[in-house]
N, C-alpha and C positions, 0 to 999 in steps of 0.2 A: 781573670777570664769572665765573663757572665754566664748565668745559669743557661742561655740559650747555645752558647758557645760550647759548651760540656756538653751539651746533649747533642750536639752535631757532631763533636769529637769521637763520643763515646757507640753513637750510631755508626760513624764512619769505620770504626775499628771493628764492630760486631760486624758490618756487612763486608768488611776486607776480609773476615776469617770465613764468613758463607761462601764467596766469589769463590774460595778454594776447589769449590765442585766444578769450575772449567780451568780448563788450562791457562789461560789469558784474564782469568776473572780480576785480578789485582791492578791490571792495565785498566780493564773497563771501569773499575772503582777511579782510578785516577783520571780517566776521561769524563766520568762523570760528575766528579768534583769540578773540572775546569769549565765543564757545561753549565754547571750549575751557578758558577762564579760569574760566567758572561750572562746569564740571563736573570737569574734572581734579583740582584739590585735594581732592575729596572721595574720590576711588579712589588719587590719588598723592600722600600726605600727606605724605611728605618731597622730593615733585618742586616744580617752578617754581610759584609763586604767580599770581594773578590780574595782578599786574602786568606780570609776563614776558610772558604771551599777548596782552595786549593790547598791549603793545609790538611784538610779532611780528607782530599785525595790521596796525597801522600800518607797520611796516617792509614789510611785501607791498603795502599800498596804493601807498605811495612807489613799492615797485618797478614797478608798472604805471605810474603815472605818469611815471618816471622812462625807462621804454622808449617810450615814446609820444614824450617831448621827444627823443630821440635818434634817432628814425626820420627816414632821409634823405629831404630834401624838396626838389623841382627851387627853383633861384632862378630871380628874374626873367627873369634873362638866360640860363638854364641852356639847350644845345643843342636840350635836348626841345622847348622851346617854338615852336621853326621848322620841325618837319617841316611839309611841305606837306601838304595836305589832297589823298586820292586821286580824289575826287568829281569827276566831270565831266572828267576827264582820265585817258588810259590810256597816257599818254606818261610814261615817267619823268624825275624833275627832277634834274640832276645837281649835285653841290655840291663844293667843293674847302675841306677843313676843316684847318686849322694847331694843330696843339698838340705834348705832350712825351707820348714813349711810359711807360706806367706798369709795365708788366710783362713778362716775355718771351714772345715769339709760342709759341702753342699749337696742335697739328695737330687738328682736328675731325674729325667721322664723316665730313663731307661733304670731307674732302680738304681744306679751306681753312685758312689761317692766321687763329689769333684772339687779340689782343692788347686791353689798355686804353690809352685814350688821353686826356689832360688837355687838352681842347678850349678854343684861344683864340680862334680868328678864325675867320670861316664866310663863305664868299664862294658864288655862285652863278654855275654855268654858263650861258651864256648860248648859245641855239641848239645849233649840234651843235660849236660849239668846245670844244677841251679849257680853253681859256684863262679865269680866271676874271672875273667882272662887276668894273667899277669898285667898284661899291658892295658894302662888305663889313659885317661886323658882328663887334664884339666878343661872343664868348659863353664860358661857364664850364660845368661839368659833365663829369662822365665820360662817355666814349662808348664803346660795345661795338663794335670794329671787327673785319671778318672780310675777308680781301682772298686772292688767287691766293697759293699755298703759294712760287713762288720772289720773291715779290715781299718777302719778308720776311729774305731772306739776309743775313745781318749785322747785323740790326736787335736793336737793345738797350735795355732802359731808359732812360730820360733824356735819349734823342737828341729833337732838334726834328724832327720830318716834316710833310709836307703830305701827304694822299690825298683823290682823287679818287674820288666814287661815289655810291652812293643814300643818301639820311638817311631812317629809317624809325622808327616806334614798335613796340618790342615787344608781342607778342600775350600776352594772358593765355591760361590752358588752354581749348582748344577742344572738348577730349574729357573727360568725368567721370572725375576723379583724373590727368588726365596732367599733363606736365610744365609748371609756370605760369614759361614763359620771362618775363613781366613782371614778377611777383612777385621772381624770383632777380635781375633786375638791379637793383630797387629796392632790396634785402637789399644789395648790393655798391655803393649808390649811383649808381646808373646810371637813367636814363628814356630812352633813347634808342639804336638800333644804327644800324651805319653799313655798307653792303657794298660796300667799296670796290673799287675796279678798278686803281690804279696809286700807287706811292708815290713820293715824291721828297723828298730832304733838303733841309731849309730851311738850313742851315749846314754845313758841313765835316764831315765826319766826322771825331771825333777819338777819341782813344783816353781811355776812361774806367774806371775799375775800381768794381766792384761783387761783390755775392756771387753773382750770376751769371759772373761770369767765370769763379770758382774752380768754382763748381758745372760750367759746360759742360767746365773744364777734366777734373774728376772723370767726367763722363759720356762724354767722349773717349776719357780711358783706359782707361776699364771696356769699352766698345764694341769697340777698337781692335783687339784680340785675341780676345773672345768672339763678336762678330756679333750679330746680331739672331735671335731673339727673346732670346736669353741674356744679351746685355751691358744692352740698354734692363731688363729685369726685376732684373739684379742693381741697378742703379743706384736704378729705384723702391725695392726691400726697404731700401735704406741710407738715399736723401732722401726716400722718401715718391712715390707715384704722381703727385701733382700739381707735382711737380718735373720730371717726366721724360715724354716722349711715348712709354710704350709702345702697343705695337701694341693695338688695340681688341678685336680677336678674342681676345688673350690677358688681357686686363683682363677683359673678360664672362666667360672661363671660371672665372679666379679668383672672380669674383662668385658666380656657378652654383653652385660648390660649398663657397662658405660661406668664403672668404679672402679674402673684402676686405683685412681690417684687415693682412695684409702685406704689402699696397701702403701701406699710410697709415703714414708716421712718426709715432710717438707711444711712449707708455709702453712696449714690448717693447724698441724701440731705444734709450730714454733709459737703461731699468735694464741693459741688456747693458753700455752705454759705461761708465756712472757705476760701476757690479760690478767690470770690468777694470780701470778708473784706479784705483779705490780698494784693490783688490788689489795693483796694482804700485807703489802709494804707501803702503803699509802700514807702512813702517819709516821715513816721515817724521811730524813731526807733523800733530795735525790742522787746524792752520791751513794747512798746504801742503796739505793734502787737499782743502780747501775751495777754497784758488785755484785748483787746477786742475780742478776737478770743475765749477766755475762757469764757468770759460774755455771747459770742454768744453762745456757746456750753451749757452752764446750761440753757439757756434760751430755747434753742431747748428741751432738755431732761425735764423740766419743762412742757413745751407745748404739747410735745406728749407722756411723762409718761414715767416712768421707765420700758420699754421694754429691754428685754435682747439684740435685734438687734440694738436696738437704744443705748443701752449703750457700746457695742463692737465697734460701730463708733465713738461715743463720746470718748472713751478712746484710741482709735488709733489719732484722731484729737487732744486729747488733748498731744499726745505723739510727733506729727508734731511740735506743739507749743511750746513745750520743748527743741526740738532738735533745734529749729530755736533760741531760745534765749540763747542756749548755744553755738551757731555757730556750731552744729555737724549733719554728713548726719545721719540719718536714717536707718535702713536695715528692711525694710518691712516685710518680713517674721518672723524676730525677734519680730517686735512689733507686729506682729498679734498676736503671741502666749502669750506674755507678757500680753497681752489684754483681750485675753481669759483667761488666768491662774488668772488674778486680779479679773475677773468677777467670776469666777468659786470658786476662794476664798470667794469671797462674798455669793455669792449665790449657792453651788454646783450642787442644782437642775435644775439650768439653763441648764446642759448639757443634758436635756433631752426636752427642749424645741426646736419645730421644726424651728421655727423663727430663733433661736440662731443658730440651725446646718446649716439651710441654709443660712445663712448669713457669716457665717465663712467660710462655702466651695465654695460661692460663691467668695469672697474676695480672699481666699486663690488660686481660678484659676486665679483669673486675674493677682495677684502676679507672678505664675510661668508659666502661660499657654501664656497670651498677648504676651509678648516679643517673644515667638518663633512664635506666628501667626505671627506677625508683620514681622518680617524676611521672612518669607514664601510670604507675600502680600506686599513684598516691591515694585513691580510692579502697585501697585496702589496708588494715592496720600494718604499721612498721614492721613488726616481726615477721607478718606471714610475706609481705610485699619483698624482704629479703630472702627469704627461703625460696622465691621465685626468680628472682634476681639474680642470685651468684650462680647457679646452676646454669641457668640461659648463658650469661657472659660468658662464662668459662666454655661451655658447651660451642658457643659461636665461634670462639677466638682458636681454640683447638679442632676444630672442624675439618678446616682445610690440610691443616697437617696430619691429620689421621687418614684423610682421602688419600693425600700423597702419600703415605707410608703404607697403609694397610689397605686403603679401598673399600672399607667395612663403615658402615653407620649404624649406631648402638639405637634401634627407632624409639625404646622407652627411656633414653639415658635421663632427660631433663626432669621426666616423672618419678623414675628410680631416686635423683638425687634430691627432689624435694621432701619426697617421702622419709627418705633414709637420714638425712641431715640431722634431723634430734637424736637419730639411735645412734650417729657415728658420733656425734659431738658429748653425749652421754657416757658411750664405749670409751671415747678416747679421753675424757677428766676421769673416769674411773680406775682406768687402765694406768694413766699416770701414777694415782694415787698408790694402786695396787703394785706396780712397781717398786716405788721409793719406799714401800712397806718392804716389798718381798728382799732388796738388797741386804735389810739390815735384819729383817726379821721374816724366815719363810712363810711362817706357819699365818701369821697376818697378812701376807701378800698373796697368799694362797684363798683366805678368808675374802678380802674386800674383791678379788678375781671370780671367786663363787656368788658374789651378789651380783656380778655382772652377767649371768648366765642367760637368764630371758633375755634381754635386749640383745645378748652376741646370737643366740637362737633364733630369735625374730628377724634379725638382720639376713642371714643364711636363708631362713624359709622367704623373704622377699625376695631376694635374690633369686633365689631356684625358681620361685612364681614366675618372676618376668622372665627368666631364660626358656619356661616351660612356654609360654605363649607364642602363639605364631607370628614368626616375622620378628624376631627378640633382636635378629640382626641383618642386613640387608647389603648384599654387595652390590654396591653403586661401581666398581671398578677403579682403578689407581690412576689419579690426574697426573697430568706432567706439571712439572715444576714451574714452568709459565702459566699455568692456572693458578697454580698455587698462590704465586707471586702477585698475582693480578687481582686473584680475591682478597688476599690483605692490602693491597693498594685500595681497594674499594673500602672496605673498613676502617683504614685510616683516615679515608676522604672524608666518612661517615661522621668521623668524630673532629676531623680540622675544620669541617666547612660546615657552617650554621644552616646555612642553604641546603646543602644536599643533607643534614642532620633530619631537619623537618620533611625531606622527602625521602628517608632510607628506605621506603618500600622499592624506589627506582632499583637503588644498590642490590637490595634483595633478590629483586628479578635477573638482575645483570647477573648478580653470581649466581644464581641456579641457572642461568643460562650458558655460564661458561662451564659450570660441570656438566650437565646434561646435555647440552646439543652434539658438543666434539664426540662423546662416549656414544652417545644415542646413531651418529653419523657414522664412528668406528665399527660397532656392531651391525649397522644395516648394510654395510659393503663386503665386513671381510670374510674372508673362506683362509683357514689356516689348519694345516694339520700337526700336531706335536707329539713327538713319544718323549713322556717323561724319562727324566734320567731316577731309574730303580735299578735294584741289584736282582738281576733274575726274574723280575715281574713285568711283563710286558704291558704297558698303560699307552693307550695313545687318546688322545684328545681331538674332536674335530669340533671347531667353530664355523658353522653354514649360515651368513648374513641373519645374526641373533639366534639360530640354533643350536644346540650343543649335542654331540654325542659322545660316549666313554665309553672304551673298548677296555673293560679289565678294570678292577678295583685296587689290585695287590693285596697284601695282608694288611693288618689292622694299622700298625705303625705308618705303613706306606699312605692309606688313605688319609688319615689322620694329619701326616705330617709333609706330605709329598703332593699329593692331587686335590684336597680341599684347599690347602692356601692358592694353589694355582688356579682353583675354578674363580675363588672369591678375589682375588687382585684381578680378574677377566672379568668381574663384574657379573659370575653367572648365578642365578639365584634357583634355576630348575635346568635339571637332566632331561633334553625330550626322549633320548633314546639310550638307552645302556645295553651292552653285550656283554654277559660273562663267558670268554671262551677257555676259562682253566678250569681243571674239574678237580685241583687239588685241594682241599677245605680251607688248608690254611691261604692261599692263594685267594680265598675266596670270602673271607672274613672282613676286609674291607668294604663291602657292599653295606653292610651293618652299619658301620661309622657313618659312610657315608647318607645313607638314608634316612639317617637323626637328623641331619643337617638341610639335606636336598633332596625334595621330591622328586622322582622319575617319573615319567610318561607314558613311556612303552619300555619293557624291558623282555630283553632274549636272552634266554639261559640255554647254551648247547648238550648242558646235561640230561634235556627233557623237561619231562612234566614235575611238578613243584612236589606231587606225592612221592617222585624215585628216592631221596633221598631227604635226611633231617635239615641239610643247611639249606637247600633247594627250599624247602619249605617254608625253613624261617623268613629267606629272602623272600620269597613270595606272597607272605603274609605282611612284610614291612612296606612292599612295592603296594600292595592293595591298600594297606591302612592310610597312605599317602595318596586316595584316587588313581594308582597308575594302573597299568594293566600287565600283567605278568604271562608269559606266554615262551613255548620252545622254538627255538632255530629251526626252522626246518631245515631239513638235509636236501641238497640238490636245487635249492629256487633261491632268487634273489630276491632279497628283503630291502626295501626302501631307509634308507636314514637321512632323510632329507634328499640332498642331489648325491649322496654316498650310498654305492650299493653294497650289498655284505652276501656272503654266498658261503654255506657249509658244504666244503665239497667231499668233507669225512669227517663221520661222528665220533668213531674212536680208533686211533688216535684224532683229536679234533684238528681240522685243517681249513684254514679261512681263507677266500679270496676277498679283497675289499677294492672296488672301484672307486677312487677318489680321482674325480674329474677325470683327466684325461691319463690317470695313473692305474695301473694295477698292482698290487699289493698282495705277496702270498705270505700268509702268518704260517707258519711251522711251530709245534710245539717241540718239547724235548723227544730225539727219534733214537731208536738203538741202528746200528749200521745196518742191518737187516730190513729195517723199516725203511730207511731212507733208500734203500736198494727197490722197493717195492715202489716207493715214491717216485723215483726215477721212471720208472718204465710204464706208471699208470698214465693211461691215454686223457683221464678226466681231468686233469690239470693244467693250468695255464702254462706256456711254455713264452718265455722270455719276458717276465713280468718285469716292470721296473722297478720293484722294489721286492727284495727276500727281509722277513720280519722275523728275528727268531729272538731266543733265550740267551745267546753266547755259547751253547755246547758244541759238541761237535758235528760238523756236516763235512761229507765224504766230496772226492772231488767227482766223483760220478755223478751226484745229485747236482753239483753247482754246473757239470757241462751238460747235462740234461736240460735244467731250470733256464741256466743262463740269465739269469737276472742282472740289471743295471748297476745296482746300487744295494749293498748289503746291510742291514742294522742290525745291531746287536743291543739287546737290554739290560746291560748286564756290568758289573764292576772289572769283570777279566774276560776273555774269549778264548778259547780251547785251542792250545797251540797247533794242533795238526788243522783245526780249523782256519786258523789265520795264515798257514802256508798255503793250503786249498784253493784260499780266495786270491792270495798273490799269485798264484799258478794261472787260475782263471782270470786274471785280470779283472777284479772284479772290486769297485771302490767300496769300504768300508767305516762306516761310523758307527761306534758302539759309546752307550752312555757314559761309562765308568772312566772314559777318555775325554770326549767331546761333550758330556753334559745332556742335556736335553736336545733332540733335534727338531726343526721345525720346517715348514715346507708350504709355500703358498703358491698358486697358479703361476706358471711364468719365471719362476725364481728359482734358483738352485737350492738343496738340502743348505741348513744353515745352522751350526754348532752351535751351543751357548758358550764353549769353553774355548781360548786358543791353545791349541797344541804345542807344548814346549818339551824339548827333552830334559831328561833329568840324568846327569851322569856322576852325580855326586856318590864318593865312597866313604867307608867307614873313617880312616884316620889318612 
C-alpha cells in the first residue's frame, strides 16, 4: 500500500467515526467514496483509482458500525436498573453499595470528593437505620460516586469499600447547549450516580502499589515547599490537569485566556522529554536511545493516566523512536493519521473526546501551517519567529472547534501564548527534573520545585493580568457543524492548493463571513423567551433582535453554571435590561457573578432604592461600575424592556406582569393560601393570562379559577402535589423545568420543552 493510499484509508476511518453524529452518516461516507471514485480519476490521473475510493467508503461505513458496537450499554444486572422511581415519594431511599475503587478521588466544584466505583453488591437501608436489609442484590456496572471530602482521606484505587447514600439516574442537558451529564457518564461506561454520605472499608486496608502512589509522591514533594496554587500548578503542567486537584479559579483563568493546553499533558511534554533524553544519549547507539525513550514514554503515560491526548502524543513519540532505530525519516502528517487511527481502533469513542480533538487539530496545525508562517516571518530571528508561528497555527486550527463547542473566543490567546511559552518551557523542564528527584528523594524534589517558584508565580500573574483586561473573552455564539466543516474545508484547501495558499486572505475573509453573517442574521431577527431550568429560582432570558433582557439571576451557582453558559453560547456580551424580582438575598447573589463577566445597561430592582439594604447597595455599585444605570422598578407603571413591557403590580410580595409580544405572563412569588385568596379577588391583576409562572409551590384552586391561565410554568425540580392536582382540575397545561428542562417560546409557535418526557416505572428488585 502506498503512503497516499494509507492516508486515504486512515482519513476514511476517522471520517466514518465522525459520521456517527448523524443517523445515516456511515452511508453518506460510503456514497462519498463512490462519488470520489467516479470523479477524482478524471482530474487526478496519477492518483488513486476507483477501487481505492470504494474501499475507503466501505471502511468509513464499517467504522460507523464499529462505533455503535463499542458503545457502552447497561447489562441486565447493571446497578442503574435498580434506581427507584421518585414518583409518589418525596423521601430519599438509602442504599449501601459495595465495590472496588477504580480511580483516585478528585475534588468537585461543589467541594465534594468524586471517584469511580466498580459496583458488586447493592443493599437497601430499611427505615431510618443505617444497617442494610437482609436482602441484597449482586450488581455490576461503573458508579459515579461523590462523598464528603474527608471521607476519601487515604482512599486509593483497588480498595474494596462500601458506601451509604442515595442512588440516582443522571440527567441529560436541561438547558440548550448545557453540559450533558447523562451522556458524559455513558461515554465513561456509567449509567447511574451515587450521592454518598459515608464510606467504610470492607477489608482491612493494605499497602498497595500503583502509579497513583508515585504520582502522589511527586505532587506532595512539589507542593511541600511551593505551597498553593504554585505547587498544584507545577504538578498540573508536568502530569496534566486531570491528575492534579488544581484550584478551579486558577483552572478557569487559564481556560479564559486560552492556555488550557498548558494544563493538559500531551505533545509538548512528550517532545520535551524525548528531546532531552535523545540529546543526553546521542553518544549511545540507536538501540539504547530507543529503549530509553520507550521506557520514558511508558512512565509518562503511567503517571499522567491513559488520556486520549496523552496517548496520541505517546504513539507519535514512539513512531519517531521506531524511525530512529530503522534509520528512516518520518512523515509527520502520515504519522499523525496513523497514531489517530490506531488509538481510535483501540477506543473509537475517543473520537468525541474534546481533548483528543483539540490535540489532533493543534498538532495538525503545527505540521501544515507553521512552515508557511515561518517563511512569512523570515525577517525575524528563527527563535522569535517560532514563538509567534506555533501559537498562531495552533489557534487557527482549534478555533472553529472551540466556536462549535463553546461559542467563545479568547481575545488575547495568541499574545498570552507567545509571552508564556518560555515560562512554560522552563517550568516543564524543571518540573520533570523535580518529579524525577521527588520519586526517589522527596527533599531533593521539593528543593528543585522551590527553584521554580518565581517562574510559576509569574505565569499565574500573567494569566490573571490578561483575565482582568476588558474583553478577555468574547462570546461569538456557537456555530453549526456545517459551518465548522466548511471552515476546515477552506483551511485544507489553503494548505493543498498553491494558488489559494498565495491568496490565503480570500479564505480568511470567507471563513470570517461563514461565522459572522449567519450569527448576525440570527441575532438581528430572533425573538425568543427562555425559562431556564433552575431549582426554585425563576430565571427568564428574552432575546429581542440583538438585545437581551434577563429577569432574575438565581443564586451564585445558578448564575455561574446555568445563566452565564447559556448567554455565552448565544453570543451575548452585554445585558441590555436586567430585572431583579426576588427579595431573598441568596437568590440575588448571582447578580454579582454576572456583573463581573457581563455589563448591564439598565438594572431594575423591585426592592427599591439601592440604599435600602446591603445586597442592593452592592449590586447597584457593580452596575454603576460597569457604566450602567441602577433604578427601582416603579409600582403600577409599564416599563419597556425593548418590545417587552414589565409592570410591578404589587411590591410586597412582588407580583409581576410581563407583556411579551401578544402574551401576558403573570409572575407569582411563593404565596401563602391566605395571600393567594387576596390575589384571587384583587381587581388590579390581569385575568386569563396566557402564562402563569411561579416557583413550583402551592397553588390554590380558587386562585387558578380566578386567573384562568392558559399555561402554567414551574421553575422547580418538583411541583407541590396539591398544586398538580388543582392544575389538573382546572384543565391547565403544565410545564415544569425539573421534568421538561428549559421552556422556550417564539412568536407563532407553541412552548417547546428541552427534554422529552418519559415514564420511569423502575422498581428496586
